[in-house]
C-alpha positions in Angstrom: -10.4 165.0 -120.1 -9.9 162.8 -122.8 -7.4 160.7 -121.0 -9.9 160.1 -117.8 -12.2 159.7 -119.8 -9.9 157.0 -122.1 -8.9 155.3 -118.7 -12.3 155.0 -116.9 -13.3 152.8 -120.1 -10.9 150.9 -119.9 -12.0 149.1 -116.4 -15.9 147.7 -117.9 -13.8 146.7 -121.2 -11.6 145.1 -119.0 -14.1 142.8 -117.1 -16.9 142.8 -120.0 -13.3 140.2 -121.4 -13.5 138.6 -118.0 -17.5 137.9 -117.6 -18.2 137.4 -121.4 -15.4 134.9 -122.3 -16.9 133.1 -124.4 -18.0 135.7 -126.7 -14.5 137.0 -126.5 -12.9 133.9 -127.1 -14.9 133.6 -130.9 -12.5 136.7 -131.1 -9.3 135.0 -130.6 -7.6 134.4 -133.9 -8.2 129.9 -134.1 -4.4 129.8 -134.6 -3.7 131.6 -130.9 -3.4 129.0 -128.4 -4.3 129.1 -125.4 -7.1 130.7 -126.4 -9.1 131.3 -124.2 -5.9 133.1 -122.1 -6.0 134.9 -124.0 -9.4 136.4 -123.7 -8.0 136.6 -119.8 -5.2 138.0 -120.4 -6.3 140.9 -122.5 -8.8 142.4 -120.0 -6.6 141.7 -117.1 -4.5 144.0 -119.3 -7.7 146.5 -120.3 -8.6 146.7 -116.4 -4.5 147.0 -115.0 -3.9 149.8 -118.1 -7.1 152.3 -116.8 -5.6 152.0 -113.9 -2.4 153.5 -114.6 -3.9 155.9 -116.5 -7.0 156.8 -113.9 -4.1 156.7 -111.0 -0.7 157.9 -112.9 0.2 154.4 -112.2 3.7 154.9 -115.3 1.1 156.4 -117.9 2.5 156.1 -120.3 3.2 152.7 -120.4 -0.5 152.6 -119.4 -1.5 153.9 -122.6 1.0 153.0 -124.9 -0.1 149.0 -123.7 -3.1 149.2 -124.6 -2.8 151.4 -127.7 -1.0 148.4 -128.6 -3.0 145.8 -127.9 -5.8 147.4 -129.8 -3.5 147.9 -132.9 -3.0 144.4 -132.6 -6.8 142.9 -131.8 -7.2 145.1 -134.5 -5.5 143.4 -137.1 -5.0 140.2 -136.0 -9.2 140.1 -135.5 -10.0 142.1 -138.5 -7.9 141.6 -140.8 -7.4 138.0 -141.2 -11.3 138.5 -141.2 -11.7 140.7 -144.5 -9.4 138.5 -146.2 -11.9 136.0 -145.3 -14.6 137.9 -146.9 -13.4 141.3 -148.7 -16.9 141.4 -149.8 -18.8 141.7 -146.3 -19.8 145.2 -144.0 -19.2 143.3 -141.3 -15.9 142.6 -141.1 -14.5 146.4 -142.7 -16.6 148.1 -140.4 -15.5 146.8 -137.1 -12.0 147.4 -138.5 -12.5 150.3 -139.0 -13.6 151.3 -136.3 -11.0 149.4 -134.4 -8.8 151.6 -136.2 -10.2 154.6 -135.4 -10.0 153.7 -131.3 -6.3 152.1 -131.5 -5.3 155.6 -133.0 -6.9 158.2 -130.7 -5.7 155.5 -128.3 -2.3 156.3 -129.9 -2.8 159.8 -129.9 -3.4 160.0 -126.5 -0.6 158.7 -125.2 1.5 160.9 -127.7 0.2 163.7 -126.4 0.8 163.0 -122.6 3.6 160.6 -122.7 5.2 164.5 -124.9 3.5 166.8 -122.0 5.6 164.8 -119.2 8.6 164.9 -120.5 8.4 168.5 -120.7 7.1 168.6 -116.8 10.5 170.1 -114.7 
């Protein structure tokens, strides 16, 4: 059930990255070139990962790619925000929320991957 909810949730999240690209670009670190490209790429990546999870098209790869994207997002967006303003509450809250979601994604990826290998 967690896998289905995970896969279904990725599609609207990916669409929101594309529809709200201006807001997404604001979260992309300034030192990265082609920030709008990263916004679209991650949005498309999340949609593709969601489809992969839902329809079992390389589900292990899709789940691990999504978990990796979430982990990188947590480190590249919220890590520097914490370093820039260590006493502000928002960066810390956002970091822990992102970290929790990324951790859950890794748990789902590892759980499903383990079951897939044991099927005979």
